[in-house]
VOPAGU-2260 file (C-alpha; in pm, 1 decimal, decimal comma):
REM VOPAGU-2260
SITE   aa  ch    i         X         Y         Z
SITE  CYS   A    0     -21,0     -19,1       5,7
SITE  TRP   A    1     116,7     312,2    -121,2
SITE  GLY   A    2     101,0     619,8     155,1
SITE  MET   A    3     157,7     913,9     -62,0
SITE  MET   A    4    -160,1     814,5    -257,8
SITE  TRP   A    5    -395,1     827,8      31,8
SITE  ARG   A    6    -510,7    1085,5     -40,5
SITE  SER   A    7    -525,5    1094,7    -420,8
SITE  ARG   A    8    -858,6     985,1    -535,8
SITE  CYS   A    9   -1003,9     752,2    -801,3
SITE  GLN   A   10   -1357,4     922,5    -917,4
SITE  TRP   A   11   -1626,2     808,9   -1170,3
SITE  THR   A   12   -1983,4     917,0   -1205,4
SITE  LEU   A   13   -2276,3     685,9   -1266,0
SITE  HIS   A   14   -2614,5     739,0   -1441,1
SITE  ARG   A   15   -2910,1     540,5   -1354,0
SITE  ASP   A   16   -3180,2     635,3   -1589,6
SITE  ARG   A   17   -3496,7     529,9   -1386,0
SITE  PRO   A   18   -3582,7     656,2   -1047,0
SITE  LEU   A   19   -3369,9     569,0    -728,6
SITE  THR   A   20   -3399,8     661,5    -391,6
SITE  ALA   A   21   -3151,7     786,3    -162,3
SITE  GLU   A   22   -3242,0     465,7      76,0
SITE  ALA   A   23   -3217,9     177,3    -152,4
SITE  LEU   A   24   -2845,3     341,4    -285,1
SITE  ARG   A   25   -2771,3     389,4     101,8
SITE  THR   A   26   -2824,8     -10,2     154,7
SITE  GLY   A   27   -2655,5     -63,5    -176,9
SITE  ILE   A   28   -2339,9     113,2     -42,6
SITE  ARG   A   29   -2383,4     -61,2     317,9
SITE  GLU   A   30   -2347,2    -370,6     110,1
SITE  LEU   A   31   -2056,7    -300,9     -91,7
SITE  LEU   A   32   -1838,8    -241,4     218,9
SITE  ARG   A   33   -1957,8    -531,1     336,5
SITE  ARG   A   34   -1831,7    -722,5       3,3
SITE  HIS   A   35   -1507,7    -545,3     -73,6
SITE  PRO   A   36   -1283,3    -445,8     258,7
SITE  PHE   A   37   -1079,0    -168,0     117,5
SITE  LEU   A   38   -1337,3      79,7     130,8
SITE  ARG   A   39   -1344,3      83,2     472,9
SITE  SER   A   40    -935,1      35,2     535,6
SITE  ALA   A   41    -762,5     281,2     641,2
SITE  PRO   A   42    -318,7     292,3     697,8
SITE  ALA   A   43    -269,5     189,1    1026,5
SITE  ASP   A   44     121,0     232,0    1073,9
SITE  PRO   A   45     268,7     568,5    1108,4
SITE  TRP   A   46     256,8     812,8     767,3
SITE  ASN   A   47     664,8     807,4     775,2
SITE  MET   A   48     702,0     415,7     744,7
SITE  PHE   A   49     492,9     410,7     329,6
SITE  GLY   A   50     818,3     610,4     217,9
SITE  GLU   A   51    1079,1     469,9     440,3
SITE  VAL   A   52    1014,3     138,1     376,3
SITE  GLN   A   53     977,5     165,1      32,6
SITE  ALA   A   54    1330,0     316,2     -23,4
SITE  ALA   A   55    1464,1      37,0     199,3
SITE  LEU   A   56    1343,9    -179,9     -20,8
SITE  THR   A   57    1457,6      -1,6    -321,8
SITE  ALA   A   58    1872,2      19,3    -137,8
SITE  PHE   A   59    1800,3    -422,9     -90,4
SITE  GLU   A   60    1704,8    -446,6    -435,0
SITE  ILE   A   61    2059,4    -263,5    -541,7
SITE  TRP   A   62    2249,9    -435,5    -347,9
SITE  ARG   A   63    2112,5    -798,6    -450,0
SITE  ARG   A   64    2199,7    -681,9    -799,8
SITE  SER   A   65    2524,8    -512,4    -723,3
SITE  GLY   A   66    2658,7    -854,4    -637,0
SITE  GLY   A   67    2596,9    -889,3    -285,5
SITE  VAL   A   68    2279,0   -1239,6    -326,7
SITE  PRO   A   69    2437,5   -1548,4    -263,4
SITE  TYR   A   70    2731,2   -1667,5    -473,3
SITE  ARG   A   71    2685,4   -2021,7    -719,5
SITE  ALA   A   72    2933,6   -2263,8    -678,2
SITE  ARG   A   73    2964,0   -2343,2   -1066,9
SITE  GLY   A   74    3068,8   -2712,6    -981,9
SITE  ALA   A   75    3372,6   -2932,6    -842,0
SITE  CYS   A   76    3713,1   -2865,3    -961,4
SITE  ALA   A   77    4084,6   -2934,0    -911,9
SITE  LEU   A   78    4213,1   -2672,8    -642,0
SITE  ASP   A   79    4572,3   -2632,8    -477,8
SITE  ALA   A   80    4593,4   -2545,7    -127,8
SITE  PRO   A   81    4551,0   -2130,2    -147,8
SITE  GLY   A   82    4267,2   -2193,5    -426,5
SITE  LEU   A   83    4148,0   -2417,1    -149,0
SITE  ARG   A   84    4173,2   -2112,3      92,2
SITE  ARG   A   85    3995,5   -1882,9    -178,7
SITE  HIS   A   86    3702,2   -2074,1    -228,4
SITE  GLY   A   87    3698,2   -2162,8     103,7
SITE  LEU   A   88    3618,2   -1796,0     156,0
SITE  ARG   A   89    3389,7   -1743,5    -168,4
SITE  HIS   A   90    3194,7   -2008,5       0,0
SITE  LEU   A   91    3215,4   -1852,8     354,3
SITE  ALA   A   92    3111,2   -1499,6     176,8
SITE  ALA   A   93    2786,4   -1670,6      10,0
SITE  ARG   A   94    2707,3   -1798,8     314,9
SITE  VAL   A   95    2747,2   -1463,5     507,6
SITE  ALA   A   96    2521,1   -1294,7     170,2
SITE  SER   A   97    2237,4   -1569,4     188,1
SITE  ILE   A   98    2170,8   -1525,4     552,1
SITE  ALA   A   99    2175,0   -1154,5     523,4
SITE  ASP   A  100    1939,1   -1170,4     215,1
SITE  ARG   A  101    1714,0   -1416,5     404,1
SITE  LEU   A  102    1733,7   -1192,9     748,0
SITE  VAL   A  103    1659,7    -891,7     561,0
SITE  ALA   A  104    1354,5    -973,0     339,3
SITE  TRP   A  105    1235,0   -1114,7     655,9
SITE  GLY   A  106    1303,4    -764,1     821,6
SITE  LEU   A  107    1113,6    -588,9     527,4
SITE  ARG   A  108     825,2    -820,8     529,4
SITE  GLU   A  109     716,7    -843,9     882,6
SITE  SER   A  110     826,1    -418,3     867,5
SITE  TRP   A  111     587,8    -363,2     546,9
SITE  PRO   A  112     315,6     -88,8     670,2
SITE  ARG   A  113       9,2    -269,9     764,2
SITE  ILE   A  114    -372,0     -95,8     735,0
SITE  ALA   A  115    -666,4    -162,2     970,0
SITE  VAL   A  116   -1023,8    -240,2     848,5
SITE  ALA   A  117   -1343,6    -160,1    1006,5
SITE  ALA   A  118   -1587,1    -317,1    1085,9
SITE  VAL   A  119   -1904,2    -276,9     883,6
SITE  ASP   A  120   -2154,8    -133,3    1097,9
SITE  SER   A  121   -1904,9     108,8    1246,6
SITE  VAL   A  122   -1790,4     285,8     916,5
SITE  PRO   A  123   -1980,5     612,4     901,3
SITE  MET   A  124   -2150,3     622,9     552,4
SITE  ARG   A  125   -2029,9     938,4     367,1
SITE  LEU   A  126   -2346,5     989,0     151,3
SITE  ASP   A  127   -2430,7    1368,0      26,8
SITE  VAL   A  128   -2755,1    1376,4    -125,6
SITE  PHE   A  129   -2896,5    1640,2    -288,7
SITE  ASP   A  130   -3219,1    1818,7    -339,5
SITE  ARG   A  131   -3372,6    1695,5    -702,1
SITE  SER   A  132   -3268,0    1885,9    -974,5
SITE  GLU   A  133   -3476,7    1923,0   -1312,0
SITE  ASN   A  134   -3248,3    1771,8   -1610,7
SITE  PHE   A  135   -2966,3    1631,4   -1604,6
SITE  GLU   A  136   -2723,6    1898,6   -1634,7
SITE  ASP   A  137   -2838,9    2079,1   -1305,0
SITE  ALA   A  138   -2808,0    1756,7   -1121,0
SITE  ARG   A  139   -2441,9    1677,1   -1266,2
SITE  LYS   A  140   -2379,2    2054,3   -1151,5
SITE  ALA   A  141   -2495,2    1971,3    -802,7
SITE  LEU   A  142   -2254,0    1658,5    -756,9
SITE  TRP   A  143   -1974,1    1990,0    -763,6
SITE  LYS   A  144   -2074,4    2108,5    -403,5
SITE  MET   A  145   -2006,1    1769,5    -252,1
SITE  ARG   A  146   -1760,7    1778,7      41,4
SITE  ASP   A  147   -1370,4    1772,4      56,7
SITE  PHE   A  148   -1324,2    1452,3     -14,2
SITE  LYS   A  149   -1268,8    1216,3     288,6
SITE  PRO   A  150   -1107,5     873,6     175,4
SITE  PRO   A  151   -1167,8     562,6     181,7
SITE  MET   A  152   -1467,2     663,3     -18,8
SITE  ALA   A  153   -1706,3     921,0     -21,5
SITE  VAL   A  154   -2062,9     900,5    -290,9
SITE  GLY   A  155   -2249,7    1202,0    -347,1
SITE  PHE   A  156   -2644,6    1107,6    -537,4
SITE  ALA   A  157   -2795,4    1378,4    -755,2
SITE  PRO   A  158   -3170,3    1259,5    -808,9
SITE  TYR   A  159   -3353,2    1466,4   -1122,4
SITE  GLY   A  160   -3653,0    1461,9   -1264,7
SITE  ASP   A  161   -3959,1    1748,2   -1413,0
SITE  GLY   A  162   -4174,6    1728,4   -1156,1
SITE  CYS   A  163   -4111,9    1383,6   -1025,8
SITE  ASP   A  164   -3763,7    1133,7   -1028,5
SITE  GLN   A  165   -3670,5    1063,6   -1360,4
SITE  GLY   A  166   -3325,6     930,9   -1311,0
SITE  ALA   A  167   -3008,5     990,9   -1107,8
SITE  LEU   A  168   -2641,6    1116,4   -1052,5
SITE  VAL   A  169   -2388,9     876,2    -807,0
SITE  HIS   A  170   -2064,3     994,9    -799,1
SITE  PHE   A  171   -1796,0     776,3    -690,2
SITE  ASN   A  172   -1446,8     913,8    -491,7
SITE  ILE   A  173   -1217,2     678,1    -391,1
SITE  THR   A  174    -856,0     686,8    -258,0
SITE  HIS   A  175    -607,5     576,0    -505,4
SITE  MET   A  176    -472,1     406,0    -244,4
SITE  PHE   A  177    -661,6      88,6    -237,8
SITE  SER   A  178    -810,9     171,5    -618,1
SITE  ASP   A  179    -720,7     179,8    -972,7
SITE  GLY   A  180    -881,5     298,6   -1271,4
SITE  TYR   A  181   -1015,9    -113,1   -1377,5
SITE  THR   A  182   -1198,4     -87,4   -1040,2
SITE  ILE   A  183   -1487,7      56,9   -1137,6
SITE  VAL   A  184   -1559,2    -255,1   -1349,6
SITE  PRO   A  185   -1612,6    -479,4   -1008,1
SITE  LEU   A  186   -1765,4    -135,2    -811,0
SITE  LEU   A  187   -2039,0     -76,8   -1128,6
SITE  ALA   A  188   -2146,7    -442,2   -1138,4
SITE  ASP   A  189   -2206,9    -523,4    -794,8
SITE  LEU   A  190   -2370,0    -209,5    -693,0
SITE  ALA   A  191   -2639,1    -238,5    -990,0
SITE  GLN   A  192   -2727,2    -606,1    -873,5
SITE  LEU   A  193   -2738,2    -463,1    -505,7
SITE  VAL   A  194   -2918,0    -165,4    -509,3
SITE  ALA   A  195   -3215,8    -392,1    -784,2
SITE  HIS   A  196   -3175,9    -631,4    -475,3
SITE  ALA   A  197   -3253,5    -338,3    -268,8
SITE  GLU   A  198   -3541,6    -227,2    -466,9
SITE  ALA   A  199   -3704,9    -528,4    -486,4
SITE  GLY   A  200   -3691,4    -644,4     -76,8
SITE  THR   A  201   -3509,9    -933,0    -191,7
SITE  LEU   A  202   -3108,0    -863,6     -67,5
SITE  GLY   A  203   -3096,0   -1170,0     171,5
SITE  GLU   A  204   -3204,2   -1422,0     -88,4
SITE  ALA   A  205   -2963,8   -1365,9    -401,9
SITE  PRO   A  206   -2579,1   -1314,0    -214,7
SITE  LEU   A  207   -2319,2   -1258,7    -461,1
SITE  PRO   A  208   -2050,5   -1508,5    -505,4
SITE  ALA   A  209   -1793,2   -1486,5    -222,8
SITE  LEU   A  210   -1475,7   -1370,4    -316,2
SITE  PRO   A  211   -1092,0   -1419,2    -210,3
SITE  SER   A  212    -954,1   -1228,6       7,5
SITE  VAL   A  213    -790,4    -929,0    -134,5
SITE  PHE   A  214    -581,7    -887,4     125,3
SITE  GLU   A  215    -368,4   -1202,9      59,4
SITE  SER   A  216    -409,8   -1168,1    -309,6
SITE  LEU   A  217    -210,5    -789,7    -278,8
SITE  GLU   A  218      53,6    -931,1      19,0
SITE  ARG   A  219     172,5   -1203,4    -225,9
SITE  ARG   A  220     254,4    -989,2    -429,6
SITE  VAL   A  221     424,5    -789,9    -179,4
SITE  HIS   A  222     627,3   -1085,5     -24,6
SITE  ARG   A  223     699,4   -1221,6    -403,3
SITE  THR   A  224     897,7    -886,4    -427,8
SITE  ILE   A  225    1066,9    -852,6    -130,6
SITE  CYS   A  226    1213,7   -1226,0    -201,9
SITE  GLY   A  227    1275,6   -1144,5    -520,9
SITE  ASP   A  228    1112,2   -1375,5    -708,7
SITE  ASN   A  229    1087,9   -1303,9   -1042,6
SITE  SER   A  230     947,7   -1599,6   -1221,8
SITE  TYR   A  231     595,8   -1379,4   -1156,8
SITE  SER   A  232     540,0   -1085,4   -1380,1
SITE  ASP   A  233     323,1    -879,6   -1081,9
SITE  LEU   A  234     605,8    -817,0    -874,1
SITE  ILE   A  235     591,3    -435,2    -777,2
SITE  THR   A  236     764,4    -154,3    -907,7
SITE  LEU   A  237    1025,4     -10,4    -673,4
SITE  ASP   A  238    1064,0     331,1    -532,7
SITE  PRO   A  239    1324,4     485,0    -803,6
SITE  ILE   A  240    1656,6     627,0    -712,5
SITE  VAL   A  241    1615,9     946,4    -835,5
SITE  LYS   A  242    1266,6    1106,1    -836,7
SITE  GLU   A  243    1209,3    1330,4   -1142,1
SITE  TRP   A  244    1048,0    1637,9    -964,1
SITE  GLY   A  245     882,0    1937,9   -1141,6
SITE  PRO   A  246     603,2    1997,3   -1408,1
SITE  ARG   A  247     779,8    2009,3   -1775,1
SITE  ASP   A  248     659,9    2258,8   -2018,1
SITE  VAL   A  249     399,5    2035,4   -2233,0
SITE  ALA   A  250     244,9    2038,5   -2545,6
SITE  THR   A  251     -97,9    1839,6   -2628,3
SITE  VAL   A  252    -246,3    1720,0   -2925,1
SITE  LEU   A  253    -572,7    1605,7   -2898,5
SITE  ALA   A  254    -700,0    1392,8   -3235,8
SITE  THR   A  255   -1032,0    1277,7   -3279,7
SITE  ILE   A  256   -1037,5     906,6   -3397,8
SITE  PRO   A  257   -1407,3     891,2   -3566,2
SITE  PRO   A  258   -1648,6     620,0   -3595,3
SITE  GLY   A  259   -1541,3     526,8   -3904,6
SITE  LEU   A  260   -1209,3     468,2   -3813,0
SITE  VAL   A  261   -1286,6     275,8   -3527,3
SITE  ALA   A  262   -1477,8      51,1   -3744,3
SITE  ALA   A  263   -1179,0     -24,1   -3958,3
SITE  ILE   A  264    -971,1     -96,9   -3659,3
SITE  ARG   A  265   -1192,4    -344,0   -3548,6
SITE  ARG   A  266   -1207,9    -478,0   -3903,9
SITE  ALA   A  267    -848,9    -481,5   -3888,1
SITE  ALA   A  268    -807,2    -660,5   -3505,1
SITE  ASP   A  269   -1099,6    -955,1   -3675,2
SITE  VAL   A  270    -855,2   -1039,0   -4017,3
SITE  LEU   A  271    -542,2   -1043,0   -3764,2
SITE  SER   A  272    -735,5   -1272,3   -3470,4
SITE  VAL   A  273    -598,9   -1014,3   -3209,1
SITE  PRO   A  274    -867,4    -751,7   -2977,7
SITE  SER   A  275    -857,8    -395,3   -3132,1
SITE  ASP   A  276    -651,0    -205,1   -2856,4
SITE  ILE   A  277    -328,3    -433,7   -2946,9
SITE  ILE   A  278    -399,8    -321,4   -3317,9
SITE  MET   A  279    -387,1      92,7   -3192,7
SITE  LEU   A  280     -94,0     -48,9   -2895,6
SITE  ALA   A  281      71,6    -151,7   -3256,3
SITE  ALA   A  282     -13,8     135,7   -3442,7
SITE  ILE   A  283     144,3     338,1   -3131,1
SITE  GLY   A  284     445,9     141,3   -3109,6
SITE  THR   A  285     525,1     112,6   -3487,2
SITE  THR   A  286     492,4     520,1   -3498,3
SITE  ILE   A  287     736,2     567,7   -3180,0
SITE  ALA   A  288     913,8     296,6   -3347,8
SITE  ARG   A  289    1006,5     537,8   -3675,2
SITE  PHE   A  290     978,1     891,3   -3477,6
SITE  LYS   A  291    1295,0     802,5   -3324,1
SITE  GLY   A  292    1424,1     613,6   -3589,6
SITE  GLU   A  293    1486,4     306,9   -3376,9
SITE  PRO   A  294    1377,8     -56,0   -3457,0
SITE  THR   A  295    1320,5    -130,1   -3072,8
SITE  VAL   A  296    1197,9      72,8   -2856,4
SITE  ALA   A  297    1073,6      21,4   -2471,0
SITE  ILE   A  298     763,5     239,7   -2369,0
SITE  ALA   A  299     599,0     220,3   -2069,3
SITE  MET   A  300     215,6     116,5   -1963,9
SITE  VAL   A  301     -21,8     131,4   -1692,8
SITE  VAL   A  302    -172,9    -299,3   -1697,9
SITE  PRO   A  303    -402,5    -454,4   -1468,3
SITE  GLN   A  304    -234,8    -706,9   -1319,7
SITE  ARG   A  305    -532,2    -877,3   -1237,7
SITE  ASP   A  306    -468,2   -1237,3   -1343,6
SITE  GLN   A  307    -533,6   -1480,8   -1030,4
SITE  PRO   A  308    -886,4   -1555,8    -959,2
SITE  GLY   A  309   -1131,7   -1334,0    -870,6
SITE  GLU   A  310    -911,1   -1070,9    -852,8
SITE  SER   A  311   -1117,5    -910,0   -1175,4
SITE  ASP   A  312   -1407,6    -880,5    -916,7
SITE  MET   A  313   -1184,3    -713,4    -621,0
SITE  VAL   A  314   -1216,7    -313,2    -509,1
SITE  GLY   A  315    -786,6    -259,7    -503,3
SITE  LEU   A  316    -501,7    -150,1    -675,0
SITE  PHE   A  317    -368,2    -381,5    -885,9
SITE  ALA   A  318    -233,6    -210,1   -1144,6
SITE  ASP   A  319     116,3     -97,1   -1211,3
SITE  ILE   A  320     331,0       9,0   -1421,1
SITE  ARG   A  321     548,7    -185,0   -1649,2
SITE  ILE   A  322     800,2    -223,2   -2013,8
SITE  LEU   A  323     732,3    -360,8   -2288,8
SITE  THR   A  324     967,7    -379,8   -2559,4
SITE  VAL   A  325     804,0    -289,5   -2887,5
SITE  ARG   A  326    1064,9    -486,7   -3174,8
SITE  THR   A  327    1005,1    -394,0   -3574,1
SITE  ARG   A  328    1320,8    -560,9   -3746,8
SITE  GLY   A  329    1250,7    -732,0   -4034,1
SITE  LEU   A  330     921,8    -761,3   -3949,2
SITE  SER   A  331     567,3    -646,5   -4155,8
SITE  PHE   A  332     295,8    -410,1   -3989,4
SITE  ALA   A  333     143,8    -741,7   -3936,4
SITE  GLY   A  334     433,3    -959,5   -3763,5
SITE  ALA   A  335     527,1    -630,5   -3500,2
SITE  THR   A  336      84,7    -664,9   -3442,1
SITE  LEU   A  337     177,2   -1023,0   -3345,5
SITE  GLN   A  338     461,3   -1032,5   -3125,1
SITE  LEU   A  339     340,2    -720,6   -2904,0
SITE  HIS   A  340     -20,3    -936,8   -2896,1
SITE  HIS   A  341     202,2   -1238,1   -2785,0
SITE  VAL   A  342     419,9    -975,5   -2533,9
SITE  VAL   A  343      89,4    -896,2   -2395,3
SITE  LYS   A  344     -70,9   -1249,7   -2370,7
SITE  GLU   A  345     198,7   -1417,6   -2164,4
SITE  ARG   A  346     299,6   -1125,1   -1931,4
SITE  LEU   A  347     661,3   -1084,1   -2077,3
SITE  TRP   A  348     693,4    -712,5   -2029,8
SITE  ALA   A  349     886,4    -584,6   -1732,7
SITE  GLN   A  350     897,8    -400,2   -1407,0
SITE  PRO   A  351    1057,0     -48,3   -1483,8
SITE  PRO   A  352    1452,2     -31,8   -1368,2
SITE  ILE   A  353    1543,7     134,8   -1028,7
SITE  VAL   A  354    1680,6     425,0   -1164,7
SITE  ALA   A  355    1538,9     602,8   -1488,3
SITE  GLN   A  356    1187,2     550,8   -1479,0
SITE  GLN   A  357    1070,8     777,1   -1629,8
SITE  ALA   A  358    1249,2     832,6   -1958,9
SITE  PHE   A  359    1025,3     622,7   -2172,2
SITE  PRO   A  360     736,9     681,3   -2391,6
SITE  PHE   A  361     423,6     648,1   -2185,5
SITE  VAL   A  362      90,3     465,1   -2337,8
SITE  ASN   A  363    -168,3     417,5   -2156,3
SITE  PHE   A  364    -536,1     316,3   -2278,3
SITE  GLU   A  365    -819,5     459,4   -2017,1
SITE  TRP   A  366   -1110,8     210,2   -2177,7
SITE  THR   A  367   -1513,8     306,2   -2047,8
SITE  ASP   A  368   -1721,6     -17,8   -1988,8
SITE  PHE   A  369   -2088,6     172,1   -2211,4
SITE  GLU   A  370   -2270,1    -132,8   -2120,5
SITE  SER   A  371   -2528,0    -105,3   -1852,4
SITE  ARG   A  372   -2648,1    -258,0   -1580,8
SITE  GLU   A  373   -2968,2    -223,9   -1371,5
SITE  GLY   A  374   -3041,7     123,6   -1562,7
SITE  PHE   A  375   -2673,2     166,2   -1427,0
SITE  SER   A  376   -2413,5     309,2   -1661,6
SITE  GLN   A  377   -2047,6     503,1   -1657,6
SITE  VAL   A  378   -2070,3     849,7   -1739,5
SITE  VAL   A  379   -1790,5    1037,5   -1957,4
SITE  TYR   A  380   -1625,0    1343,6   -1892,4
SITE  PRO   A  381   -1355,0    1357,1   -2183,9
SITE  LYS   A  382   -1046,7    1538,5   -2059,6
SITE  GLN   A  383    -950,1    1858,2   -2151,4
SITE  GLY   A  384    -672,7    2141,7   -2128,8
SITE  GLN   A  385    -281,8    2028,1   -2086,1
SITE  GLU   A  386    -161,3    1681,6   -2007,9
SITE  GLN   A  387      37,0    1623,9   -1727,3
SITE  LEU   A  388     342,1    1466,4   -1825,1
SITE  SER   A  389     665,3    1286,5   -1671,1
SITE  ASN   A  390     801,2    1097,4   -1952,6
SITE  PRO   A  391     893,0    1236,4   -2237,2
SITE  LEU   A  392     623,7    1141,3   -2493,2
SITE  LYS   A  393     287,3    1053,3   -2380,7
SITE  VAL   A  394      23,1     902,2   -2560,9
SITE  ALA   A  395    -358,5     800,8   -2352,8
SITE  VAL   A  396    -633,5     657,2   -2586,0
SITE  ASP   A  397    -976,0     709,8   -2455,6
SITE  GLN   A  398   -1334,0     682,3   -2561,7
SITE  PRO   A  399   -1561,0     949,8   -2578,9
SITE  ASP   A  400   -1840,7     780,4   -2652,0
SITE  LYS   A  401   -1864,5     325,0   -2733,1
SITE  ASN   A  402   -1790,3     436,9   -3115,8
SITE  THR   A  403   -1558,3     743,7   -3139,4
SITE  TRP   A  404   -1154,4     685,2   -2967,0
SITE  ARG   A  405    -948,4     967,0   -2890,5
SITE  LEU   A  406    -573,4    1072,3   -2882,3
SITE  ARG   A  407    -412,0    1267,9   -2591,5
SITE  THR   A  408     -38,6    1318,7   -2709,9
SITE  ALA   A  409     179,0    1517,9   -2482,6
SITE  PHE   A  410     505,4    1608,2   -2626,7
SITE  ASP   A  411     804,7    1761,7   -2334,4
SITE  LYS   A  412     886,4    2104,4   -2561,4
SITE  SER   A  413    1199,1    2054,1   -2473,6
SITE  ALA   A  414    1261,4    1720,1   -2624,6
SITE  TYR   A  415    1045,4    1801,2   -2890,8
SITE  PRO   A  416    1100,3    2218,6   -2913,8
SITE  TYR   A  417     969,7    2213,4   -3273,4
SITE  GLN   A  418     618,6    2210,7   -3377,3
SITE  HIS   A  419     740,3    1991,4   -3721,4
SITE  ASP   A  420     844,0    1759,6   -3509,6
SITE  ARG   A  421     521,6    1700,0   -3384,8
SITE  GLN   A  422     334,5    1710,6   -3679,0
SITE  ARG   A  423     576,6    1416,2   -3771,5
SITE  PHE   A  424     423,3    1191,9   -3516,5
SITE  PHE   A  425      55,6    1224,0   -3633,0
SITE  THR   A  426     202,8    1197,1   -3973,3
SITE  LEU   A  427     406,4     870,5   -3888,8
SITE  LEU   A  428     105,7     762,8   -3688,5
SITE  GLU   A  429    -150,9     781,9   -3984,1
SITE  GLU   A  430      75,3     590,3   -4230,2
SITE  CYS   A  431      85,4     290,6   -3963,7
SITE  LEU   A  432    -304,8     305,2   -3902,5
SITE  ASP   A  433    -324,4     238,8   -4313,5
SITE  ALA   A  434     -53,9     -14,8   -4343,1
SITE  LEU   A  435    -207,2    -196,2   -4064,5
SITE  ILE   A  436    -599,1    -130,1   -4197,2
SITE  GLY   A  437    -487,5    -169,2   -4565,0
SITE  ASP   A  438    -131,0    -387,4   -4591,2
SITE  PRO   A  439     -85,7    -540,7   -4271,0
SITE  LEU   A  440     190,7    -750,4   -4467,1
SITE  GLU   A  441     408,5    -403,0   -4539,7
SITE  MET   A  442     726,2    -388,4   -4379,7
SITE  VAL   A  443     761,1    -124,7   -4120,2
SITE  TRP   A  444    1090,2     -30,6   -4300,9
SITE  ARG   A  445    1078,9      25,6   -4637,3
SITE  ALA   A  446    1434,1      58,6   -4641,9
SITE  GLY   A  447    1533,9     -94,3   -4392,9
SITE  PRO   A  448    1578,0     -43,8   -4023,9
SITE  PRO   A  449    1891,4     177,3   -3969,8
SITE  GLU   A  450    2093,4     112,4   -3692,6
SITE  ASP   A  451    1920,3     -11,6   -3378,2
SITE  ARG   A  452    2072,4     232,0   -3090,2
SITE  SER   A  453    1802,8     134,6   -2854,8
SITE  SER   A  454    1891,5    -224,8   -2847,0
SITE  ASP   A  455    2136,2    -206,0   -2534,9
SITE  SER   A  456    1857,2       6,8   -2336,0
SITE  ALA   A  457    1612,4    -193,7   -2457,2
SITE  THR   A  458    1682,9    -472,7   -2338,0
SITE  ALA   A  459    1823,1    -326,6   -1963,4
SITE  ALA   A  460    1463,7    -205,2   -1963,3
SITE  ALA   A  461    1335,4    -549,7   -1974,4
SITE  THR   A  462    1569,8    -685,1   -1727,1
SITE  GLY   A  463    1572,3    -454,6   -1515,1
SITE  ALA   A  464    1904,4    -406,1   -1513,4
SITE  LEU   A  465    2126,3    -113,0   -1341,2
SITE  PRO   A  466    2307,6      94,0   -1637,8
């Protein structure tokens, strides 16, 4: 659990297209609290422990990677007396390092900051109820008057209707320490069912399926990370050695992908038997490769990390940053797409390195679930204005509506100071999309790829090696 995210929040607005009473909503929220313990949790250890323990874990991992890990003997060999002494010293050093490794790992596991979970009946209900507005837009404005956010969760309720209740807006604020962008999927599904049961008076007759322990699921990730168990792809990102503070001078470009082009992307996905977001990822990845003039590029992405049983139905912070390597040398656009599909499907990504975590282009898919459940659906407020930027380049894909996509591309002006550079990015993106849709067998590099200047850095990123 990351202490610095306690007062940050994930927020969503839901629309109910039929009347909704505050009593039914309050009952549904109470059952949500019972089902998802993170919604009634708070840090139990002193505030400064969160940052200090994470910094200690980073220092421990640096020690491991710099040679402090136990020495592995390469097999028996004939040694003279001095060689035996040297071998004995190395063996002793390896034993000491092994003992130190286990002791420090045990200490980090025992001292990792804890959270406290309150009993359902003792949690105060933070529900701001507003008077009925005349229409949808007035109800939306009423939600602006919600009280200041107090974690872990706050909810606003604004019914609307001309003379009678016709619908309502429900706004959720949940601490980012215990939630991520995917959280809205289980939250919406559970709330819709619970409210429907509350309205029908059948709340106890059809309980929702039981969930595994969310705490055990996340604790396993923490313990694997502390122990350096790289056999899993979901280890948590380490606190960087050097943090890049301060805003960047940003140039943001908004570009709409209209319904006709979205439909063409979906048809191209069907041809290659991959999801449509993989086609878009391939378009962005090959564009970045050609934009940088490097056949192999590493990009940073937010990935859900919800692969274990039941995790897709949990409220919690599972998402993390991962580094994906985009390879285009000798490949067609179809080949580059299938390579990325394999990377994503098999989780062949890597933790960000301990240093220079923000040196990679950042790509993020911010999809919206437009499906209606018991009259509840998500309301989309497309982001406007300048992007916040920590990386030299950021490309975010969102959905203003079900059949329209949008690109929010942000450039660090110190890295890309000229307008024609930024325009060249979109020219290349258009070319890559045209190829993926019209001729996926076209080679990414028509005249042959340039020298791969990025291969060493991409390999280092994939292995998490120190430079």
